[in-house]
Backbone as CSV, one residue per row, in Angstrom:
resi,resn,N_x,N_y,N_z,CA_x,CA_y,CA_z,C_x,C_y,C_z
1,UNK,63.125,32.864,8.678,61.826,33.511,8.482,60.911,33.090,9.617
2,UNK,60.119,34.034,10.120,59.200,33.713,11.226,58.038,32.901,10.688
3,UNK,57.657,31.854,11.448,56.528,30.992,11.074,55.285,31.489,11.791
4,UNK,54.220,31.736,11.063,52.986,32.235,11.689,51.815,31.406,11.211
5,UNK,50.839,31.233,12.108,49.598,30.567,11.712,48.461,31.174,12.516
6,UNK,47.219,31.006,12.021,46.033,31.522,12.728,44.994,30.426,12.825
7,UNK,44.369,30.356,13.971,43.333,29.339,14.200,42.183,29.987,14.949
8,UNK,40.992,29.908,14.419,39.842,30.543,15.077,38.758,29.510,15.298
9,UNK,38.209,29.430,16.514,37.171,28.453,16.871,35.982,29.196,17.421
10,UNK,34.858,29.079,16.804,33.636,29.698,17.315,32.880,28.702,18.182
11,UNK,32.505,29.089,19.385,31.775,28.230,20.313,30.402,28.820,20.531
12,UNK,29.374,28.002,20.358,28.004,28.498,20.472,27.585,28.543,21.923
13,UNK,27.878,29.652,22.596,27.436,29.825,23.982,26.305,30.818,24.002
14,UNK,25.754,31.039,25.188,24.623,31.948,25.304,24.981,33.347,24.887
15,UNK,26.257,33.800,25.054,26.655,35.152,24.731,27.294,35.247,23.348
16,UNK,27.272,34.109,22.600,27.893,34.087,21.281,29.375,34.336,21.367
17,UNK,30.044,33.776,22.375,31.458,34.010,22.660,32.322,33.438,21.556
18,UNK,33.296,34.188,21.127,34.304,33.718,20.182,35.597,33.474,20.927
19,UNK,36.151,32.287,20.819,37.443,31.990,21.411,38.463,32.018,20.291
20,UNK,39.333,32.965,20.268,40.304,33.117,19.189,41.716,32.882,19.696
21,UNK,42.457,32.116,18.966,43.892,31.978,19.230,44.596,32.856,18.207
22,UNK,45.213,33.921,18.658,45.797,34.914,17.774,46.998,34.345,17.007
23,UNK,47.364,35.017,15.897,48.540,34.579,15.130,49.765,34.491,16.023
24,UNK,50.480,33.421,15.847,51.635,33.135,16.704,52.916,33.420,15.937
25,UNK,53.794,34.168,16.564,55.082,34.484,15.958,56.159,33.726,16.710
26,UNK,56.936,32.962,15.988,57.935,32.112,16.648,59.042,32.925,17.286
27,UNK,59.199,34.228,16.923,60.249,35.048,17.500,59.897,35.556,18.890
28,UNK,58.589,35.459,19.250,58.170,35.958,20.553,58.453,34.913,21.623
29,UNK,58.822,35.399,22.775,59.153,34.480,23.868,57.974,34.241,24.785
30,UNK,56.881,35.015,24.652,55.714,34.853,25.518,54.483,34.670,24.642
31,UNK,53.513,33.928,25.096,52.267,33.719,24.366,51.116,34.240,25.198
32,UNK,50.073,34.660,24.502,48.888,35.159,25.181,47.980,34.003,25.559
33,UNK,47.529,33.958,26.766,46.670,32.866,27.248,45.234,33.350,27.382
34,UNK,44.313,32.445,27.090,42.901,32.747,27.299,42.594,32.746,28.783
35,UNK,41.701,33.625,29.231,41.250,33.560,30.624,40.660,32.193,30.932
36,UNK,40.803,31.746,32.162,40.386,30.388,32.534,38.912,30.154,32.317
37,UNK,38.052,31.185,32.583,36.614,30.957,32.426,36.239,30.768,30.959
38,UNK,37.006,31.405,30.025,36.739,31.204,28.607,37.182,29.816,28.162
39,UNK,38.283,29.326,28.720,38.732,27.967,28.405,37.684,26.951,28.817
40,UNK,37.125,27.120,30.025,36.128,26.182,30.521,34.879,26.210,29.651
41,UNK,34.487,27.418,29.216,33.300,27.544,28.372,33.500,26.838,27.047
42,UNK,34.659,27.031,26.441,34.952,26.358,25.162,34.964,24.849,25.327
43,UNK,35.598,24.376,26.389,35.711,22.942,26.635,34.352,22.311,26.867
44,UNK,33.486,22.974,27.654,32.165,22.421,27.947,31.311,22.342,26.696
45,UNK,31.390,23.369,25.847,30.586,23.370,24.626,31.036,22.285,23.665
46,UNK,32.345,22.082,23.552,32.859,21.020,22.689,32.390,19.659,23.171
47,UNK,32.357,19.463,24.497,31.905,18.186,25.062,30.451,17.937,24.715
48,UNK,29.599,18.986,24.819,28.177,18.851,24.502,27.994,18.505,23.026
49,UNK,28.787,19.189,22.158,28.665,18.932,20.727,29.057,17.504,20.379
50,UNK,30.111,17.007,21.036,30.524,15.619,20.776,29.451,14.642,21.237
51,UNK,28.751,14.961,22.343,27.694,14.095,22.861,26.485,14.104,21.940
52,UNK,26.166,15.282,21.390,24.990,15.401,20.549,25.195,14.795,19.171
53,UNK,26.414,14.711,18.703,26.677,14.200,17.357,26.156,12.785,17.148
54,UNK,26.441,11.812,18.063,25.891,10.465,17.866,24.363,10.440,17.891
55,UNK,23.734,11.283,18.732,22.278,11.333,18.786,21.711,11.835,17.460
56,UNK,22.369,12.828,16.879,21.935,13.351,15.591,22.072,12.278,14.510
57,UNK,23.172,11.549,14.529,23.383,10.468,13.567,22.322,9.384,13.718
58,UNK,21.990,9.051,14.973,20.978,8.032,15.237,19.621,8.456,14.683
59,UNK,19.224,9.689,14.937,17.931,10.163,14.437,17.898,10.127,12.911
60,UNK,19.005,10.444,12.284,19.077,10.360,10.822,18.903,8.924,10.336
61,UNK,19.518,7.987,11.037,19.415,6.578,10.645,17.993,6.050,10.861
62,UNK,17.347,6.473,11.943,15.955,6.085,12.172,15.053,6.651,11.082
63,UNK,15.285,7.907,10.735,14.508,8.545,9.669,14.725,7.817,8.344
64,UNK,15.954,7.420,8.077,16.258,6.692,6.851,15.552,5.338,6.824
65,UNK,15.515,4.654,7.974,14.815,3.365,8.050,13.332,3.535,7.743
66,UNK,12.704,4.541,8.329,11.284,4.773,8.078,11.031,5.137,6.621
67,UNK,11.972,5.842,6.006,11.824,6.175,4.582,11.893,4.929,3.702
68,UNK,12.770,4.003,4.045,12.939,2.801,3.217,11.713,1.892,3.255
69,UNK,10.951,1.946,4.348,9.780,1.062,4.457,8.484,1.752,4.060
70,UNK,8.575,3.015,3.702,7.387,3.840,3.519,6.406,3.304,2.479
71,UNK,6.897,2.826,1.354,6.021,2.417,0.249,5.879,0.900,0.129
72,UNK,6.064,0.185,1.224,6.020,-1.281,1.159,4.709,-1.871,1.680
73,UNK,3.752,-1.002,2.080,2.492,-1.480,2.655,2.746,-2.454,3.819
74,UNK,3.564,-1.985,4.737,3.935,-2.734,5.954,4.709,-4.014,5.625
75,UNK,5.306,-4.074,4.457,6.119,-5.221,4.064,5.472,-6.095,3.012
76,UNK,4.191,-5.884,2.747,3.452,-6.753,1.823,4.019,-6.722,0.414
77,UNK,4.373,-5.548,-0.097,4.818,-5.437,-1.494,6.319,-5.169,-1.603
78,UNK,7.051,-5.400,-0.526,8.498,-5.175,-0.563,9.168,-6.181,-1.498
79,UNK,10.013,-5.695,-2.378,10.753,-6.558,-3.297,12.005,-7.083,-2.595
80,UNK,12.639,-8.118,-3.148,13.891,-8.607,-2.542,14.948,-7.514,-2.397
81,UNK,15.054,-6.635,-3.397,16.027,-5.541,-3.298,15.660,-4.587,-2.168
82,UNK,14.372,-4.286,-2.040,13.927,-3.412,-0.960,14.196,-4.048,0.403
83,UNK,13.942,-5.327,0.519,14.170,-6.016,1.792,15.644,-5.958,2.181
84,UNK,16.517,-6.045,1.179,17.945,-5.967,1.455,18.329,-4.580,1.970
85,UNK,17.775,-3.549,1.357,18.052,-2.173,1.787,17.482,-1.933,3.181
86,UNK,16.284,-2.460,3.432,15.641,-2.300,4.743,16.448,-3.006,5.826
87,UNK,16.931,-4.205,5.521,17.749,-4.944,6.481,19.007,-4.156,6.838
88,UNK,19.623,-3.564,5.841,20.828,-2.768,6.074,20.520,-1.548,6.944
89,UNK,19.409,-0.866,6.651,19.019,0.308,7.434,18.656,-0.085,8.861
90,UNK,18.010,-1.230,9.007,17.621,-1.705,10.332,18.848,-2.048,11.182
91,UNK,19.812,-2.723,10.582,21.026,-3.106,11.301,21.797,-1.869,11.755
92,UNK,21.783,-0.813,10.942,22.509,0.404,11.305,21.903,1.068,12.535
93,UNK,20.585,0.900,12.734,19.939,1.441,13.936,20.167,0.507,15.124
94,UNK,20.079,-0.785,14.885,20.227,-1.766,15.962,21.559,-1.624,16.704
95,UNK,22.598,-1.184,16.001,23.920,-1.106,16.608,24.049,-0.081,17.713
96,UNK,23.073,0.818,17.859,23.232,1.926,18.790,23.016,1.550,20.252
97,UNK,22.096,0.652,20.551,22.001,0.245,21.963,22.066,-1.270,22.123
98,UNK,22.802,-1.877,21.206,23.009,-3.319,21.267,23.743,-3.694,22.557
99,UNK,23.239,-4.679,23.238,23.884,-5.135,24.465,23.372,-4.475,25.717
100,UNK,22.581,-3.395,25.569,22.013,-2.754,26.752,20.808,-3.558,27.239
101,UNK,20.583,-3.632,28.549,19.427,-4.371,29.075,18.112,-3.757,28.610
102,UNK,17.079,-4.568,28.521,15.752,-4.089,28.129,15.209,-3.156,29.203
103,UNK,14.784,-1.978,28.788,14.182,-1.010,29.704,12.669,-1.212,29.658
104,UNK,12.114,-1.887,30.665,10.689,-2.213,30.657,9.818,-0.972,30.775
105,UNK,10.338,0.074,31.370,9.569,1.317,31.459,9.369,1.921,30.071
106,UNK,10.417,1.898,29.250,10.300,2.389,27.874,9.431,1.459,27.037
107,UNK,9.545,0.168,27.287,8.813,-0.824,26.503,7.311,-0.742,26.747
108,UNK,6.921,-0.403,27.950,5.504,-0.340,28.318,4.750,0.629,27.414
109,UNK,3.581,0.203,26.940,2.761,1.067,26.099,2.355,0.398,24.799
110,UNK,1.843,1.196,23.882,1.305,0.700,22.614,2.219,1.077,21.461
111,UNK,2.511,0.092,20.611,3.406,0.282,19.466,2.684,-0.113,18.179
112,UNK,2.764,0.752,17.175,2.092,0.519,15.891,3.054,-0.121,14.893
113,UNK,2.598,-1.189,14.243,3.426,-1.871,13.248,3.575,-1.011,11.999
114,UNK,4.828,-0.808,11.576,5.120,-0.077,10.348,5.656,-0.980,9.250
115,UNK,6.303,-2.077,9.652,6.889,-2.980,8.656,7.169,-4.324,9.314
116,UNK,7.001,-5.392,8.527,7.389,-6.715,8.998,7.719,-7.620,7.820
117,UNK,8.514,-8.628,8.112,8.767,-9.695,7.138,8.271,-11.029,7.691
118,UNK,7.506,-10.977,8.792,7.003,-12.195,9.440,5.902,-12.836,8.592
119,UNK,6.040,-14.108,8.224,5.049,-14.760,7.360,3.642,-14.784,7.944
120,UNK,3.518,-14.955,9.280,2.185,-15.055,9.868,1.427,-13.733,9.840
121,UNK,2.146,-12.613,9.727,1.491,-11.310,9.583,1.251,-10.999,8.108
122,UNK,2.225,-11.301,7.278,2.090,-11.015,5.851,0.942,-11.794,5.218
123,UNK,0.647,-12.973,5.747,-0.464,-13.751,5.179,-1.804,-13.063,5.432
124,UNK,-1.920,-12.368,6.567,-3.124,-11.584,6.841,-3.238,-10.408,5.873
125,UNK,-2.112,-9.702,5.679,-2.112,-8.562,4.776,-2.397,-8.989,3.337
126,UNK,-1.858,-10.152,2.953,-2.087,-10.662,1.608,-3.550,-11.064,1.408
127,UNK,-4.146,-11.678,2.432,-5.559,-12.058,2.344,-6.436,-10.826,2.187
128,UNK,-6.110,-9.769,2.923,-6.891,-8.537,2.827,-6.744,-7.892,1.446
129,UNK,-5.567,-8.048,0.846,-5.335,-7.470,-0.480,-6.072,-8.246,-1.571
130,UNK,-6.281,-9.536,-1.361,-6.889,-10.381,-2.395,-8.393,-10.557,-2.232
131,UNK,-8.861,-10.569,-1.000,-10.264,-10.872,-0.742,-11.062,-9.583,-0.567
132,UNK,-12.097,-9.387,-1.373,-12.883,-8.151,-1.281,-13.718,-8.047,-0.008
133,UNK,-13.938,-9.193,0.654,-14.792,-9.188,1.843,-13.987,-9.171,3.157
134,UNK,-12.686,-8.866,3.083,-11.860,-8.866,4.281,-10.903,-7.682,4.255
135,UNK,-10.837,-6.964,5.360,-9.933,-5.827,5.480,-9.105,-5.959,6.759
136,UNK,-7.862,-5.513,6.675,-7.001,-5.449,7.863,-6.610,-3.992,8.083
137,UNK,-6.910,-3.500,9.273,-6.565,-2.127,9.616,-5.220,-2.067,10.323
138,UNK,-5.155,-1.258,11.363,-3.909,-1.086,12.089,-3.570,-2.334,12.917
139,UNK,-2.262,-2.569,13.069,-1.764,-3.689,13.867,-0.858,-3.105,14.957
140,UNK,-1.065,-3.570,16.183,-0.325,-3.031,17.322,0.289,-4.151,18.164
141,UNK,1.303,-3.784,18.920,1.755,-4.596,20.051,1.620,-3.737,21.297
142,UNK,0.928,-4.266,22.271,0.699,-3.532,23.508,1.416,-4.260,24.647
143,UNK,2.397,-3.583,25.241,3.146,-4.155,26.356,2.624,-3.585,27.674
144,UNK,2.401,-4.464,28.627,1.971,-4.056,29.964,3.036,-4.538,30.946
145,UNK,4.002,-3.666,31.213,5.130,-4.072,32.054,5.657,-2.937,32.920
146,UNK,4.845,-1.908,33.111,5.264,-0.803,33.974,5.439,-1.313,35.405
147,UNK,6.483,-0.842,36.048,6.804,-1.235,37.434,7.135,-2.720,37.563
148,UNK,7.487,-3.366,36.453,7.908,-4.768,36.490,9.423,-4.834,36.294
149,UNK,9.999,-5.927,36.739,11.448,-6.070,36.616,11.863,-7.254,35.741
150,UNK,10.949,-8.208,35.531,11.354,-9.417,34.804,10.356,-9.887,33.757
151,UNK,9.340,-9.092,33.441,8.375,-9.532,32.442,7.087,-8.740,32.491
152,UNK,6.027,-9.331,31.911,4.735,-8.663,31.883,3.795,-9.345,30.911
153,UNK,2.903,-8.550,30.324,1.922,-9.046,29.362,2.134,-8.347,28.027
154,UNK,2.024,-9.107,26.949,2.066,-8.533,25.603,0.787,-8.939,24.879
155,UNK,0.186,-7.978,24.191,-1.024,-8.251,23.422,-0.796,-7.825,21.972
156,UNK,-0.910,-8.772,21.067,-0.857,-8.478,19.636,-2.279,-8.154,19.176
157,UNK,-2.459,-6.959,18.674,-3.800,-6.451,18.371,-3.923,-6.185,16.873
158,UNK,-4.961,-6.762,16.261,-5.220,-6.572,14.833,-6.638,-6.028,14.661
159,UNK,-6.730,-4.836,14.067,-8.031,-4.288,13.705,-8.420,-4.845,12.334
160,UNK,-9.630,-5.381,12.215,-10.045,-5.962,10.947,-11.526,-5.690,10.699
161,UNK,-11.972,-6.018,9.489,-13.369,-5.743,9.154,-13.850,-6.596,7.994
162,UNK,-15.159,-6.673,7.902,-15.841,-7.263,6.746,-16.711,-6.146,6.170
163,UNK,-16.343,-5.604,5.011,-17.074,-4.466,4.447,-18.574,-4.733,4.328
164,UNK,-19.351,-3.698,4.532,-20.819,-3.641,4.525,-21.427,-4.255,5.788
165,UNK,-20.722,-5.172,6.428,-21.240,-5.746,7.668,-20.682,-5.040,8.893
166,UNK,-19.398,-4.697,8.833,-18.732,-4.030,9.949,-18.161,-2.699,9.478
167,UNK,-17.809,-1.849,10.425,-17.220,-0.564,10.088,-15.892,-0.756,9.362
168,UNK,-15.544,0.203,8.513,-14.331,0.113,7.716,-13.089,-0.032,8.592
169,UNK,-12.309,-1.086,8.355,-10.993,-1.350,8.935,-10.981,-1.541,10.456
170,UNK,-11.968,-1.047,11.163,-12.003,-1.195,12.618,-13.322,-1.809,13.065
171,UNK,-13.825,-2.728,12.245,-15.098,-3.358,12.570,-15.007,-4.323,13.728
172,UNK,-13.819,-4.892,13.941,-13.622,-5.840,15.040,-12.141,-5.871,15.396
173,UNK,-11.868,-6.460,16.543,-10.488,-6.511,17.029,-10.116,-7.943,17.394
174,UNK,-8.990,-8.395,16.841,-8.424,-9.690,17.201,-7.264,-9.434,18.159
175,UNK,-7.276,-10.092,19.311,-6.229,-9.898,20.307,-5.613,-11.251,20.655
176,UNK,-4.298,-11.340,20.506,-3.564,-12.538,20.908,-2.712,-12.140,22.117
177,UNK,-3.043,-12.702,23.272,-2.383,-12.305,24.521,-1.358,-13.342,24.952
178,UNK,-0.281,-12.851,25.534,0.775,-13.752,26.010,1.460,-13.140,27.228
179,UNK,1.957,-13.994,28.094,2.859,-13.548,29.145,4.269,-13.531,28.561
180,UNK,5.115,-12.641,29.052,6.500,-12.686,28.617,7.432,-12.530,29.802
181,UNK,8.560,-13.201,29.697,9.601,-13.123,30.711,10.912,-12.713,30.056
182,UNK,11.654,-11.847,30.726,12.979,-11.469,30.247,13.934,-12.616,30.561
183,UNK,14.525,-13.204,29.515,15.383,-14.374,29.718,16.862,-14.068,29.489
184,UNK,17.156,-12.926,28.873,18.549,-12.499,28.710,18.536,-10.986,28.505
185,UNK,19.671,-10.425,28.193,19.776,-8.965,28.090,18.764,-8.381,27.121
186,UNK,18.586,-9.011,25.948,17.684,-8.453,24.928,16.591,-9.417,24.487
187,UNK,16.505,-10.596,25.091,15.520,-11.593,24.673,14.387,-11.711,25.680
188,UNK,13.162,-11.844,25.161,12.026,-12.165,26.012,11.373,-13.437,25.473
189,UNK,10.825,-14.227,26.387,10.145,-15.460,25.975,8.641,-15.249,26.119
190,UNK,7.907,-15.498,25.023,6.460,-15.328,25.014,5.782,-16.663,25.256
191,UNK,4.802,-16.650,26.155,3.999,-17.836,26.406,2.543,-17.461,26.143
192,UNK,2.032,-17.874,24.961,0.704,-17.450,24.529,-0.383,-18.085,25.397
193,UNK,-1.392,-17.280,25.702,-2.444,-17.726,26.611,-3.834,-17.725,25.997
194,UNK,-4.132,-16.725,25.160,-5.525,-16.576,24.732,-5.627,-15.804,23.428
195,UNK,-6.614,-16.207,22.617,-6.997,-15.457,21.421,-8.437,-14.999,21.618
196,UNK,-8.681,-13.736,21.365,-10.042,-13.227,21.550,-10.456,-12.352,20.374
197,UNK,-11.773,-12.331,20.119,-12.377,-11.423,19.140,-13.343,-10.544,19.911
198,UNK,-13.177,-9.228,19.774,-13.967,-8.312,20.587,-14.170,-6.983,19.861
199,UNK,-14.842,-6.072,20.523,-15.080,-4.715,19.990,-15.721,-4.763,18.603
200,UNK,-16.856,-5.461,18.509,-17.574,-5.558,17.242,-18.314,-4.242,16.981
201,UNK,-17.996,-3.616,15.860,-18.662,-2.371,15.458,-19.368,-2.612,14.129
202,UNK,-20.653,-2.878,14.186,-21.382,-3.205,12.965,-21.633,-1.940,12.153
203,UNK,-21.765,-2.130,10.855,-21.953,-1.004,9.949,-23.368,-0.444,10.062
204,UNK,-23.556,0.753,9.545,-24.882,1.363,9.547,-25.855,0.560,8.696
205,UNK,-25.338,-0.035,7.614,-26.203,-0.851,6.752,-26.767,-2.043,7.514
206,UNK,-25.901,-2.729,8.288,-26.368,-3.882,9.046,-27.309,-3.457,10.170
207,UNK,-27.007,-2.336,10.787,-27.913,-1.838,11.828,-29.294,-1.555,11.252
208,UNK,-29.315,-1.029,10.038,-30.594,-0.714,9.403,-31.403,-1.968,9.101
209,UNK,-30.708,-3.067,8.819,-31.406,-4.327,8.550,-31.954,-4.913,9.853
210,UNK,-31.150,-4.874,10.908,-31.563,-5.451,12.188,-32.667,-4.619,12.833
211,UNK,-32.486,-3.299,12.808,-33.461,-2.409,13.449,-33.670,-1.197,12.558
212,UNK,-34.578,-1.280,11.562,-34.819,-0.167,10.645,-35.205,1.098,11.405
213,UNK,-34.642,2.204,10.959,-34.885,3.470,11.657,-36.331,3.929,11.537
214,UNK,-37.026,3.521,10.465,-38.396,3.997,10.240,-39.419,3.199,11.041
215,UNK,-38.966,2.095,11.676,-39.873,1.273,12.466,-39.483,1.333,13.935
216,UNK,-40.439,1.157,14.820,-40.104,1.118,16.248,-39.180,-0.073,16.524
217,UNK,-38.142,0.180,17.289,-37.186,-0.888,17.583,-37.771,-1.804,18.655
218,UNK,-37.877,-3.069,18.295,-38.436,-4.037,19.229,-37.397,-4.431,20.274
219,UNK,-37.864,-5.079,21.303,-36.960,-5.549,22.356,-35.934,-6.515,21.768
220,UNK,-36.375,-7.386,20.839,-35.478,-8.369,20.249,-34.377,-7.694,19.422
221,UNK,-34.735,-6.712,18.601,-33.734,-6.045,17.774,-32.719,-5.294,18.636
222,UNK,-33.196,-4.685,19.699,-32.276,-4.002,20.606,-31.346,-4.983,21.297
223,UNK,-31.847,-6.151,21.642,-31.023,-7.182,22.266,-29.952,-7.689,21.317
224,UNK,-30.319,-7.822,20.040,-29.357,-8.282,19.040,-28.236,-7.253,18.887
225,UNK,-28.607,-5.982,18.792,-27.605,-4.931,18.665,-26.684,-4.891,19.880
226,UNK,-27.280,-5.005,21.050,-26.480,-4.984,22.276,-25.548,-6.181,22.358
227,UNK,-26.033,-7.337,21.930,-25.214,-8.547,21.946,-24.008,-8.392,21.025
228,UNK,-24.225,-7.856,19.818,-23.125,-7.689,18.868,-22.096,-6.684,19.373
229,UNK,-22.562,-5.608,20.001,-21.642,-4.577,20.473,-20.791,-5.040,21.650
230,UNK,-21.336,-5.936,22.449,-20.601,-6.404,23.632,-20.011,-7.797,23.446
231,UNK,-20.129,-8.340,22.241,-19.664,-9.701,21.988,-18.152,-9.821,22.194
232,UNK,-17.747,-10.889,22.824,-16.331,-11.187,22.993,-16.160,-12.701,23.054
233,UNK,-15.420,-13.228,22.089,-15.140,-14.664,22.061,-13.703,-14.878,22.486
234,UNK,-13.502,-15.772,23.448,-12.168,-16.046,23.972,-11.827,-17.522,23.793
235,UNK,-10.650,-17.761,23.220,-10.197,-19.133,22.986,-8.832,-19.302,23.646
236,UNK,-8.720,-20.192,24.630,-7.411,-20.408,25.255,-6.437,-21.085,24.297
237,UNK,-5.184,-20.722,24.412,-4.131,-21.331,23.585,-3.464,-22.413,24.415
238,UNK,-3.547,-23.643,23.943,-2.963,-24.763,24.688,-2.029,-25.557,23.793
239,UNK,-1.099,-26.215,24.415,-0.185,-27.088,23.695,-0.850,-28.450,23.504
240,UNK,-0.879,-28.975,22.265,-1.520,-30.271,22.021,-0.835,-31.426,22.747
241,UNK,0.415,-31.211,23.151,1.136,-32.267,23.865,0.879,-32.145,25.370
242,UNK,0.245,-33.136,25.977,-0.084,-33.073,27.402,1.173,-32.904,28.268
243,UNK,1.024,-32.111,29.303,2.115,-31.935,30.251,3.133,-30.892,29.858
244,UNK,2.972,-30.286,28.692,3.918,-29.269,28.246,3.307,-27.881,28.362
245,UNK,4.190,-26.867,28.363,3.722,-25.497,28.448,2.950,-25.121,27.185
246,UNK,2.162,-24.035,27.295,1.433,-23.555,26.124,2.410,-23.067,25.058
247,UNK,1.875,-22.841,23.868,2.696,-22.440,22.732,3.452,-21.152,23.064
248,UNK,4.736,-21.098,22.710,5.537,-19.921,23.017,6.579,-19.668,21.951
249,UNK,7.381,-18.637,22.176,8.428,-18.298,21.228,9.365,-17.260,21.807
250,UNK,10.556,-17.189,21.230,11.581,-16.256,21.682,11.568,-15.018,20.791
251,UNK,11.605,-13.865,21.424,11.509,-12.588,20.721,12.706,-11.728,21.115
252,UNK,13.487,-11.320,20.120,14.689,-10.522,20.361,14.377,-9.057,20.118
253,UNK,14.463,-8.236,21.159,14.230,-6.795,21.039,15.563,-6.132,20.693
254,UNK,15.758,-5.871,19.431,17.076,-5.438,18.961,17.328,-3.948,19.153
255,UNK,16.258,-3.154,19.267,16.439,-1.721,19.510,15.195,-1.175,20.198
256,UNK,15.405,-0.260,21.154,14.290,0.329,21.881,14.665,1.726,22.360
257,UNK,13.801,2.703,22.037,13.899,4.014,22.669,12.480,4.524,22.878
258,UNK,12.331,5.819,23.092,11.018,6.367,23.433,10.027,6.338,22.279
259,UNK,10.494,6.239,21.036,9.559,6.291,19.913,9.763,5.222,18.845
260,UNK,10.697,4.309,19.045,10.893,3.233,18.070,11.245,1.930,18.761
261,UNK,10.658,0.855,18.242,10.933,-0.497,18.732,11.224,-1.396,17.536
262,UNK,12.368,-2.077,17.565,12.726,-3.045,16.538,12.826,-4.411,17.182
263,UNK,12.283,-5.415,16.509,12.321,-6.760,17.070,12.492,-7.817,16.003
264,UNK,12.959,-8.976,16.447,13.126,-10.118,15.547,12.614,-11.370,16.248
265,UNK,11.758,-12.115,15.558,11.295,-13.394,16.081,12.403,-14.421,15.860
266,UNK,12.944,-14.952,16.941,14.073,-15.877,16.853,13.629,-17.165,16.163
267,UNK,14.470,-17.650,15.241,14.149,-18.868,14.513,13.586,-18.596,13.134
268,UNK,13.899,-17.415,12.580,13.445,-17.114,11.223,12.031,-16.621,11.128
269,UNK,11.489,-16.086,12.235,10.100,-15.628,12.237,9.894,-14.238,11.684
270,UNK,10.960,-13.577,11.279,10.810,-12.264,10.659,11.203,-11.120,11.568
271,UNK,11.287,-9.935,10.972,11.649,-8.720,11.697,10.435,-7.800,11.786
272,UNK,10.494,-6.880,12.750,9.383,-5.967,12.978,9.919,-4.561,13.236
273,UNK,9.219,-3.575,12.681,9.514,-2.166,12.961,8.238,-1.541,13.517
274,UNK,8.342,-1.003,14.730,7.206,-0.362,15.382,7.555,1.078,15.738
275,UNK,6.527,1.929,15.764,6.685,3.272,16.313,5.647,3.460,17.418
276,UNK,5.961,4.327,18.357,5.073,4.519,19.524,3.747,5.103,19.068
277,UNK,2.664,4.603,19.673,1.312,5.044,19.312,0.591,5.531,20.566
278,UNK,-0.580,6.094,20.353,-1.410,6.512,21.478,-1.849,5.288,22.271
279,UNK,-2.081,5.435,23.574,-2.494,4.282,24.400,-3.721,3.597,23.833
280,UNK,-3.708,2.275,23.895,-4.797,1.452,23.372,-5.497,0.799,24.556
281,UNK,-6.801,1.012,24.644,-7.564,0.464,25.768,-8.437,-0.682,25.255
282,UNK,-8.238,-1.851,25.821,-8.960,-3.048,25.379,-9.938,-3.516,26.445
């Protein structure tokens, strides 16, 4: 009995070309061949599809990671079970460019914190949740390393406020600045230099107390307002041990692309999930 089979492969080309392999009869001594240009078209499209498949999988995993952290208030209310699921989702993304060198061009810019398990950040979020007179707004990491090959500047930026005295959530800005050097393929070493408080935006209520709108503003009241708006306090970060470098730490950048940054503070300092944000000018 003659053995026959049929196989049809649709290739998504610009002309909607169908490449068909017709039913084959074992009794025939000759087979029909596809024209060479159709073979090349099918082969090229298959190659593109194979290349796009991992990218599609990666985007799905990134989307899944963002979904898992969505209701955790940046990690503040994450339960142990949630943290386990988040860790699993994070590791699945980290595997995609593990071992690749840090791309400082991609790293340069402003990144918004979406989730963390770092105790020093969670304590701020917890204080804001418990204290009625303290608010924490957006938290950013700003990297300045464009056109650099071995390091740059990193600024940890926290928007905060004191209700009724300052504007909601963005009444003031805390900036912790550090130099960083690339010390291995995915590790950077941070050397903290300065803590500053700046960009004071007082509330309308406080402005009304300092300089009531119904009264002529005196020179003194205007000076007070100007002083508050331009106020900037800077505190250098120094090591208490003489002769040693300033306080520092190792930071592992576990994943980086154009819109997501994952990092881990080496030594049990917690994990971080960031997404790209609009440029931040300080």
